[in-house]
C-alpha positions in Angstrom: 12.4 28.9 -18.0 10.3 25.8 -17.9 11.3 22.7 -15.9 14.4 21.0 -16.6 14.4 18.2 -18.9 15.0 14.3 -17.6 18.1 12.4 -19.2 18.7 9.1 -19.3 22.0 7.6 -20.7 22.1 4.3 -23.0 21.2 1.8 -20.1 18.6 3.6 -18.7 20.4 5.4 -15.8 19.2 8.5 -14.7 21.6 11.3 -14.7 20.5 15.0 -13.7 18.2 17.2 -15.4 19.4 19.4 -17.8 18.3 22.8 -18.8 15.6 22.9 -22.0 18.2 24.6 -24.2 21.0 21.9 -23.4 18.4 19.3 -24.5 17.6 20.6 -27.7 21.5 21.1 -28.7 22.1 17.4 -27.9 18.7 16.3 -29.8 19.9 18.6 -32.8 23.8 17.0 -32.4 22.0 13.7 -32.9 23.5 12.8 -29.4 20.3 11.8 -27.7 16.8 11.1 -28.8 13.4 12.0 -27.2 12.3 9.1 -24.6 9.6 10.4 -23.0 7.2 13.6 -23.7 5.4 13.5 -20.2 7.4 14.5 -18.3 9.7 15.7 -21.4 12.2 12.7 -21.0 15.4 12.7 -23.1 18.0 8.9 -23.9 21.2 9.6 -24.7 22.8 7.2 -27.1 26.0 6.3 -25.5 26.2 5.2 -21.8 27.4 6.8 -18.7 30.5 5.1 -16.7 30.2 6.0 -13.1 28.1 9.1 -13.2 28.5 12.2 -10.7 25.4 13.0 -9.5 23.9 16.0 -7.8 21.3 14.6 -4.5 17.9 15.8 -5.4 15.4 16.3 -3.2 11.8 15.2 -4.5 9.1 17.0 -2.1 5.1 16.2 -1.9 2.4 18.6 -0.7 -0.6 16.2 -0.5 -3.8 17.7 -1.1 -7.5 16.9 -0.9 -7.8 17.8 -4.8 -4.4 18.8 -6.1 -1.2 17.6 -5.0 2.1 19.4 -5.4 5.2 17.6 -6.8 8.8 19.4 -6.5 12.4 18.1 -7.6 15.0 20.6 -5.3 18.7 20.1 -6.1 20.8 21.9 -4.1 18.3 24.4 -3.3 17.1 24.9 -6.5 13.5 24.1 -7.6 14.4 22.5 -11.1 11.0 20.8 -11.7 7.5 21.3 -10.1 4.1 19.5 -11.4 0.6 19.9 -10.1 -1.4 16.4 -10.0 -5.2 16.6 -9.9 -7.2 13.5 -8.1 -10.1 12.4 -9.5 -11.7 11.0 -6.2 -15.2 13.1 -6.3 -15.3 11.1 -9.8 -14.8 7.8 -8.3 -17.4 8.6 -5.4 -20.0 9.4 -8.0 -19.5 6.2 -9.6 -19.9 4.1 -6.6 -22.9 5.7 -5.9 -24.4 5.5 -8.9 -23.7 1.6 -9.9 -25.1 0.9 -5.8 -28.1 2.9 -6.7 -28.3 0.6 -10.0 -27.3 -2.6 -8.1 -30.3 -1.4 -5.4 -32.5 -1.1 -7.9 -32.3 -4.0 -9.9 -32.9 -6.0 -6.3 -36.0 -4.0 -5.7 -37.5 -5.2 -9.5 -40.2 -8.0 -9.8 -37.0 -10.4 -10.3 -36.0 -13.2 -8.3 -35.6 -12.8 -4.8 -31.8 -11.8 -4.0 -30.5 -11.9 -0.6 -28.5 -8.5 0.4 -24.9 -8.7 0.7 -24.5 -6.2 3.0 -22.9 -7.2 6.2 -20.8 -9.9 5.5 -17.8 -8.4 4.0 -14.3 -7.7 6.3 -11.7 -5.0 5.6 -8.4 -5.5 6.4 -6.4 -3.0 8.8 -5.9 0.3 7.2 -8.7 0.0 4.7 -9.5 3.4 2.6 -12.0 4.2 0.5 -11.8 3.9 -2.9 -11.8 7.8 -3.4 -9.3 8.1 -1.0 -7.2 5.2 -1.9 -6.9 6.3 -5.4 -5.0 9.6 -4.1 -2.5 7.6 -2.3 -2.0 5.5 -5.8 -2.3 8.4 -8.0 1.3 9.6 -5.7 2.9 6.4 -5.4 2.7 6.3 -9.5 4.5 9.8 -10.0 6.8 9.2 -7.0 8.0 5.8 -9.2 7.7 7.5 -12.1 10.0 10.6 -11.6 12.7 7.9 -9.6 13.5 5.9 -12.8 14.1 9.3 -14.5 15.8 11.5 -11.7 18.8 10.3 -9.3 16.0 11.1 -6.2 18.3 10.9 -3.1 14.8 11.8 -0.4 11.8 12.5 -0.3 9.9 15.2 1.7 6.5 15.0 2.5 3.9 17.5 4.4 2.8 14.6 6.3 -0.1 16.5 8.6 -1.5 19.9 7.8 -1.8 20.8 11.3 0.3 20.4 14.3 -2.6 20.2 17.1 0.1 19.8 19.9 1.3 23.6 18.6 -2.4 24.7 19.2 -2.9 24.0 22.3 -0.8 26.1 23.6 -2.8 28.9 25.8 0.3 31.7 25.7 0.2 32.0 22.0 -1.5 35.9 21.5 -1.2 38.9 19.7 1.3 39.5 16.7 2.3 35.6 17.0 -1.3 35.3 15.3 -0.5 37.2 12.6 3.2 36.5 11.2 5.6 35.1 14.3 5.9 32.0 15.7 5.8 28.8 13.9 2.8 27.9 15.9 1.1 30.7 15.2 1.0 29.6 11.6 -0.4 26.3 12.5 -3.3 28.2 14.3 -3.8 30.7 11.5 -4.1 28.2 9.0 -6.6 25.7 10.4 -8.7 28.6 11.1 -7.8 29.4 7.4 -9.8 26.0 6.7 -12.2 25.6 9.0 -13.9 28.9 8.1 -13.3 29.3 4.5 -11.1 31.8 4.2 -14.3 34.7 5.4 -15.1 36.6 8.1 -17.6 34.8 10.4 -19.4 37.5 11.4 -20.0 39.3 8.4 -19.1 36.9 5.7 -16.9 38.6 3.6 -14.2 37.3 1.7 -10.9 38.5 -0.1 -9.6 41.1 2.9 -7.3 40.5 5.2 -8.6 38.3 8.7 -7.6 38.9 11.9 -8.0 35.8 14.8 -10.7 36.6 17.4 -11.9 35.5 20.1 -15.2 34.2 20.0 -15.8 34.4 24.4 -13.5 37.5 25.1 -10.3 36.7 26.5 -10.6 39.9 29.3 -13.7 37.6 30.0 -12.3 34.6 30.9 -11.8 33.1 27.1 -9.7 30.7 26.3 -7.2 30.7 23.7 -7.7 27.2 22.7 -9.0 26.7 18.7 -12.6 26.2 19.4 -13.2 29.4 21.1 -11.0 31.2 18.1 -12.5 32.3 14.7 -11.7 34.7 12.1 -13.1 38.6 11.5 -12.4 41.3 9.0 -10.8 44.4 10.6 -14.5 46.3 11.1 -16.1 43.6 12.7 -13.3 42.6 15.1 -12.8 46.3 16.1 -16.5 46.5 16.6 -17.3 43.6 18.3 -14.1 44.8 21.0 -14.5 42.7 24.3 -18.3 42.3 23.9 -20.0 38.6 24.1 -21.0 37.6 20.8 -24.7 37.3 21.6 -24.5 41.4 22.4 -22.7 42.0 19.6 -25.7 39.9 17.4 -28.4 41.0 19.5 -31.3 40.3 17.1 -29.3 37.6 14.6 -30.0 34.2 16.5 -29.1 32.7 13.6 -25.8 34.0 12.5 -25.0 33.4 16.9 -25.8 29.8 16.4 -23.8 29.2 13.1 -21.1 30.7 14.8 -21.3 29.0 17.6 -22.0 25.7 16.1 -19.2 25.8 13.6 -16.8 26.8 16.3 -17.3 23.1 17.9 -17.2 21.0 14.6 -13.6 19.2 13.8 -12.7 19.9 10.1 -13.5 16.4 8.8 -11.9 16.9 5.4 -8.7 17.8 7.0 -9.2 14.4 8.9 -9.9 12.9 5.8 -6.9 14.3 4.0 -4.5 13.3 7.2 -5.7 10.0 7.1 -4.5 9.6 3.3 -1.3 11.3 4.3 -0.1 8.5 7.0 -1.0 5.9 4.6 1.0 7.8 1.9 3.8 8.2 4.6 3.6 4.5 5.3 4.2 3.1 1.0 6.9 5.8 0.5 9.3 4.3 3.4 8.7 1.5 1.5 10.7 2.5 -1.0 14.0 3.1 1.1 14.9 6.5 0.6 15.2 8.4 3.7 11.7 10.5 4.3 11.6 14.0 5.6 8.0 15.4 7.2 6.7 18.5 7.8 3.8 20.1 8.8 1.3 22.7 7.1 2.2 25.5 9.0 5.6 24.9 8.7 5.1 24.7 5.1 3.0 28.3 5.0 5.6 29.5 7.4 8.7 28.8 4.4 6.4 30.2 1.8 5.9 33.4 3.4 9.2 33.9 4.7 10.1 33.4 1.2 7.8 35.5 -0.6 7.1 32.9 -2.8 3.1 32.8 -4.5 0.6 30.4 -2.9 0.5 27.5 -6.0 0.6 23.8 -4.8 3.8 22.9 -6.6 5.6 25.5 -4.5 4.1 24.9 -1.3 5.8 21.5 -2.2 8.9 23.1 -2.8 8.5 24.5 0.9 8.1 21.2 2.3 9.9 20.3 5.6 13.2 22.4 6.9 13.9 25.0 3.8 16.8 28.0 4.4 16.7 29.1 0.9 15.3 28.3 -2.5 15.9 29.8 -5.9 13.6 28.9 -8.3 14.4 27.8 -12.0 11.3 26.1 -13.2 8.1 29.2 -13.9 5.8 26.6 -15.6 4.7 23.3 -14.0 3.7 20.4 -15.4 -0.2 20.1 -14.9 -1.3 16.3 -14.9 -4.6 15.0 -14.3 -5.9 11.6 -13.4 -8.4 10.2 -15.8 -8.5 6.3 -15.2 -8.3 3.8 -18.2 -11.8 4.4 -19.1 -15.1 2.3 -18.0 -15.6 -1.6 -18.3 -19.2 -1.3 -19.7 -19.6 -3.1 -22.6 -23.2 -2.2 -23.1 -24.1 1.3 -24.4 -28.1 1.9 -23.8 -30.2 4.4 -25.3 -31.6 7.5 -23.4 -34.9 5.0 -22.3 -31.7 2.5 -20.6 -32.3 -0.2 -23.3 -29.2 -1.8 -25.3 -28.0 0.7 -28.2 -24.8 -1.6 -29.0 -22.1 -3.0 -27.9 -18.5 -2.6 -27.4 -15.8 -4.9 -29.5 -13.2 -6.4 -26.7 -10.4 -5.0 -29.0 -9.1 -1.6 -28.1 -6.4 -1.4 -29.7 -7.0 -0.1 -34.0 -4.4 0.4 -36.1 -1.9 1.0 -33.9 -3.8 3.5 -31.4 -5.9 3.2 -28.6 -8.6 5.8 -27.1 -6.7 8.4 -25.2 -3.4 8.2 -27.3 -2.0 12.0 -27.8 -1.5 12.3 -31.3 0.0 15.1 -34.1 -2.6 15.4 -37.0 -1.5 16.9 -40.3 -5.1 17.3 -42.5 -3.9 18.1 -45.8 -8.0 19.1 -46.9 -11.4 19.6 -45.2 -13.1 22.0 -43.0 -10.5 20.9 -40.3 -7.4 21.4 -42.9 -4.2 21.9 -40.8 -1.8 20.5 -38.0 -4.1 19.7 -34.8 -2.6 18.2 -31.5 -5.0 16.3 -29.2 -6.7 12.7 -27.9 -8.2 10.3 -30.1 -11.3 8.3 -29.9 -10.6 5.1 -31.8 -13.0 3.2 -34.2 -12.5 -0.3 -36.3 -13.1 1.5 -39.3 -9.8 3.5 -39.0 -11.7 6.8 -39.3 -11.3 8.3 -35.8 -12.4 11.5 -33.7 -10.0 13.8 -31.7 -10.6 16.2 -28.9 -8.4 19.2 -28.7 -8.1 22.3 -26.5 -10.1 24.0 -29.1 -13.2 21.7 -29.6 -13.7 18.4 -31.7 -12.0 17.3 -34.8 -13.5 14.9 -36.8 -12.9 12.9 -39.4 -9.6 11.8 -38.5 -8.3 9.0 -40.9 -5.6 7.1 -38.5 -3.1 7.2 -41.8 -2.5 10.7 -41.0 -1.6 10.2 -36.8 1.5 10.4 -35.4 1.4 9.3 -32.1 2.9 11.7 -29.9 2.2 10.2 -26.0 0.3 6.8 -25.3 -2.6 6.9 -23.4 -1.4 5.9 -19.6 -4.3 6.9 -17.6 -3.6 10.6 -17.6 -3.8 14.3 -19.0 -1.4 16.7 -19.5 -1.3 20.1 -20.4 0.4 20.8 -23.6 1.1 23.3 -26.2 -0.9 23.1 -29.7 2.7 23.7 -31.0 4.2 20.3 -30.7 6.3 18.5 -33.4 
């Protein structure tokens, strides 16, 4: 079963989401119309006075590359989505801009004094690549609130509970599948050691938590003395010192000892965006529930759910039981609003052509999702994809199967206007 369908009344007041079959009946009976394709929302042709809605919890699992979103209604997961960020692309674009500007300053032009030390940053400043993650999530939180009667928000605030990891008494089965603190430690180590055996570098096998300096010889149980090892390596090492176990492999020993002392810089950066997101979510006025990554994994393992971003989001916070009613999450990819570059250069860097300031032609603009029925030609048939518009009215289209060109504007039927995001869609959209 796919995601539930969002419902609005004639006054655009959010109502309880309904099953796809029920939404289909409303459309066929003429009682509703399609309001939005992504997320799929229908609007009733009549108002509902004093609607009785159930509580809905919007759950968020922020990630470095992908953020999971889920809506839980009384213990039932009725909607899920995975939001892919464009932080790395923003970082690459800024580095390219910096290189171009620095190159220009070094050319034989008039001297331009550097302006690197005269800029101040406000408190809580985040790099644009990280700020974009926060803004993407907030955009979808506000968007979902317009279509669903959200009564609360759950957010995975920190990935690791560092206080729980300081307990030196955790040992044995607690590391594997026992207490919540054990999950905090194990999740941290999986991130830190890239889910590989530290000794033989094997992956995709069961990994065990192992003391670098043996505990029987005075080694502590702090995370700086812990690593991951496959069972053969763990059994072979036993309580020997790492230098004795890896005698003749000084490079491996140095790598392990160096990596054991390094903090998770990426996790720290992600955690900083989570705190900023938490502060911004508080401004919505809704009650905010927080949880840790270790608790999320504990809930997912206890409920025997597969590892996906949207199901991780559903497991954020205190979870007693979950019924998964949605099986196909909406895939969302942030694409931005295009480039401000007005001049297109050739391969040598010289100006080749200039873009017009007008972005809309014949009612369409680049990035719009349309359905096209071409009557003849090489691409005759029905196609669904994104447009690249031209002033002449002869467009191009990109579909999951490739590029379709030429596409004349009179054959285009709008499905979804460009909003800065790309969605996973089916080719059978009518």
